C-alpha positions in Angstrom: -77.8 -7.6 -38.3 -79.8 -7.5 -34.9 -83.0 -6.6 -33.5 -82.5 -2.9 -32.5 -85.0 -2.7 -29.6 -82.4 -0.3 -27.8 -83.1 2.5 -30.5 -86.2 4.5 -30.5 -89.2 2.6 -32.8 -89.6 4.5 -35.7 -85.9 4.5 -35.9 -85.6 1.0 -35.6 -88.3 -0.2 -37.6 -86.6 2.1 -40.6 -83.9 0.0 -40.6 -85.3 -3.2 -40.4 -87.2 -2.0 -43.2 -84.0 -1.4 -45.0 -82.4 -4.7 -44.1 -85.6 -6.5 -45.6 -85.1 -4.8 -48.6 -81.6 -5.4 -49.1 -81.8 -9.0 -48.4 -84.1 -9.4 -51.0 -82.1 -7.5 -53.4 -79.1 -9.7 -52.4 -80.7 -12.5 -52.3 -83.4 -12.3 -54.6 -87.6 -13.5 -54.0 -87.3 -15.0 -50.1 -90.1 -16.5 -47.6 -90.2 -14.4 -44.3 -88.5 -17.0 -42.7 -85.7 -17.3 -45.3 -85.2 -13.5 -44.5 -85.6 -14.1 -40.9 -82.6 -16.3 -41.7 -80.7 -13.7 -43.8 -81.0 -10.8 -41.2 -80.5 -12.7 -37.9 -83.2 -11.2 -36.9 -87.2 -13.2 -35.0 -89.4 -13.9 -37.5 -92.4 -11.5 -35.4 -89.8 -8.6 -36.6 -89.2 -9.9 -40.5 -93.5 -10.0 -40.2 -93.8 -6.5 -39.1 -91.4 -4.8 -41.2 -92.8 -7.2 -44.9 -96.5 -6.1 -44.0 -95.4 -1.6 -43.9 -93.1 -2.7 -47.0 -96.1 -4.4 -48.3 -98.7 -1.5 -47.7 -96.0 1.1 -49.4 -96.1 -0.9 -52.2 -92.6 -1.4 -52.0 -92.6 -5.4 -52.1 -95.3 -7.6 -53.4 -96.0 -11.4 -52.6 -96.5 -14.5 -55.0 -96.8 -18.4 -54.8 -93.7 -20.0 -55.4 -95.2 -23.3 -57.4 -91.2 -24.7 -57.3 -91.7 -25.9 -53.6 -93.2 -29.0 -53.8 -96.6 -30.8 -53.0 -98.5 -28.8 -50.8 -99.5 -25.1 -50.3 -97.5 -23.3 -52.1 -95.1 -21.2 -50.1 -95.4 -16.8 -50.6 -92.3 -15.6 -51.4 -91.5 -11.0 -51.6 -89.7 -9.6 -54.3 -89.3 -6.0 -55.1 -92.5 -4.8 -56.2 -92.9 -4.4 -60.1 -96.3 -4.6 -61.1 -97.7 -3.0 -58.2 -95.6 0.5 -58.2 -93.8 2.4 -60.7 -90.4 4.3 -60.5 -89.4 6.8 -62.9 -86.2 8.3 -63.6 -85.4 11.7 -65.6 -82.2 12.8 -67.0 -81.0 15.9 -67.7 -78.6 16.6 -69.7 -77.6 19.6 -71.8 -78.7 18.7 -75.3 -80.9 15.8 -74.3 -83.4 14.8 -71.4 -84.7 11.2 -70.7 -87.5 9.8 -69.1 -88.0 5.8 -68.5 -89.6 3.6 -66.2 -89.4 0.8 -63.7 -91.1 -1.0 -61.1 -89.0 -1.0 -57.3 -87.2 -4.0 -58.8 -85.3 -1.4 -60.9 -86.6 -3.4 -64.2 -87.0 -0.5 -67.0 -90.4 -1.3 -68.4 -90.7 -1.8 -72.3 -92.0 1.4 -74.1 -91.3 3.6 -71.6 -87.9 5.2 -72.4 -88.5 8.7 -73.9 -86.1 11.3 -75.3 -86.2 14.3 -76.5 -84.5 17.9 -76.9 -83.8 19.7 -73.8 -85.9 23.0 -73.5 -84.4 26.1 -73.2 -85.8 27.3 -70.2 -86.5 26.6 -66.9 -90.7 26.6 -67.0 -90.5 24.5 -70.5 -87.9 22.3 -68.9 -90.3 21.5 -65.7 -93.9 21.5 -68.0 -92.5 18.9 -70.6 -90.7 16.9 -67.5 -94.4 17.1 -65.8 -96.2 15.7 -68.9 -93.6 13.2 -70.1 -93.7 11.2 -66.8 -97.7 11.9 -66.7 -98.2 9.8 -69.9 -96.1 6.7 -68.3 -98.4 6.6 -65.5 -101.3 3.7 -65.5 -104.3 3.3 -63.3 -104.4 2.2 -60.1 -100.6 1.6 -59.8 -99.3 5.3 -58.2 -95.7 6.8 -58.7 -93.7 5.7 -55.6 -90.8 8.4 -56.3 -89.3 10.5 -59.0 -85.3 10.1 -59.9 -83.9 13.4 -61.2 -80.2 13.4 -62.4 -78.9 16.8 -63.8 -75.4 18.3 -65.2 -74.2 20.6 -62.4 -73.9 20.6 -58.9 -76.1 20.1 -56.5 -76.8 21.0 -52.5 -78.4 18.1 -51.7 -79.3 19.3 -47.8 -81.8 22.0 -49.8 -82.1 19.9 -52.8 -81.0 23.2 -55.1 -78.6 23.3 -58.6 -76.3 25.5 -57.2 -74.6 25.5 -60.5 -75.1 24.4 -64.0 -72.5 26.0 -66.1 -74.2 24.7 -69.1 -78.0 25.4 -68.3 -77.5 28.2 -66.4 -81.2 28.7 -66.3 -81.1 25.8 -63.7 -78.7 27.9 -61.4 -80.7 28.1 -58.2 -83.9 25.8 -59.0 -85.5 23.5 -57.0 -86.1 20.8 -59.6 -87.3 18.0 -57.6 -89.4 20.2 -55.0 -91.4 21.7 -58.3 -91.7 18.6 -59.6 -93.1 17.2 -56.8 -95.8 19.3 -56.2 -96.4 19.2 -60.3 -96.4 15.8 -59.9 -98.4 14.8 -56.3 -95.1 12.4 -55.5 -91.9 12.5 -53.9 -89.0 13.6 -55.8 -85.3 13.5 -55.4 -82.5 15.2 -57.7 -78.7 14.3 -57.5 -75.4 14.9 -59.7 -75.2 12.9 -62.5 -72.2 11.2 -61.4 -73.5 10.2 -58.6 -76.7 8.5 -60.0 -74.1 6.5 -62.0 -72.4 5.4 -58.7 -76.2 4.3 -56.9 -77.0 2.9 -59.9 -73.7 0.8 -59.7 -74.1 0.1 -56.3 -77.5 -1.4 -56.5 -77.9 -3.1 -59.8 -74.3 -3.6 -61.3 -70.9 -4.8 -60.2 -70.4 -3.0 -56.9 -73.7 -4.4 -55.6 -71.7 -6.6 -52.8 -69.7 -3.5 -51.3 -70.0 -1.1 -48.8 -68.1 1.4 -50.3 -66.0 1.9 -53.8 -64.8 4.5 -56.2 -65.1 5.0 -59.8 -63.0 6.9 -62.6 -63.8 8.7 -65.5 -60.9 8.1 -67.7 -61.6 11.3 -69.9 -61.6 13.9 -67.2 -59.7 12.3 -64.8 -62.6 12.8 -62.5 -62.6 10.3 -59.5 -66.3 9.7 -57.8 -66.9 7.4 -54.6 -69.9 5.6 -52.7 -69.7 4.8 -49.6 -73.4 2.9 -47.9 
């Protein structure tokens, strides 16, 4: 990778921040110097991107006591204490809610399941209640990810067709949750959610593109970075 000074400033900074997050995900907790080497960019570029990510609570800093005598090195890791990411699964019979840090490690005691309500308003109210119960003082919700059984219009963030939960048809679940929770929400089809999880935390983390198949349904999904 290289500094992208030829791009508009905002575009360049967004890319550098994304590269920092990806490098830490691949290599583990890193110093700014190590990030500069991994990414192939200058130290000031890394420092600027890291500063933005720390402000956004996507990263957190800690002292590395294993570096030997002298002042401990400051290492950076994906935020685990200073932020909250919530996952919601809406299935035909059961819904699930869980919370994690930005590092993706599910926090103990946060996993909940409940029968899927049979109306849209009840579903919204129940999800909002469960998510708010997970909030900790001073720890903001960075985002809420929702996976649903149904065809999703990603541009409009709208459920186009949910054959087994018809009350979801035409609903913008992520937008309605965002308004009630005051946090960013994104919605994906459940198969795409599985692909994303495999790409970020599973065996496909080193691949830019991959495909997974469902043997019992002869279904094929693909993911492209």
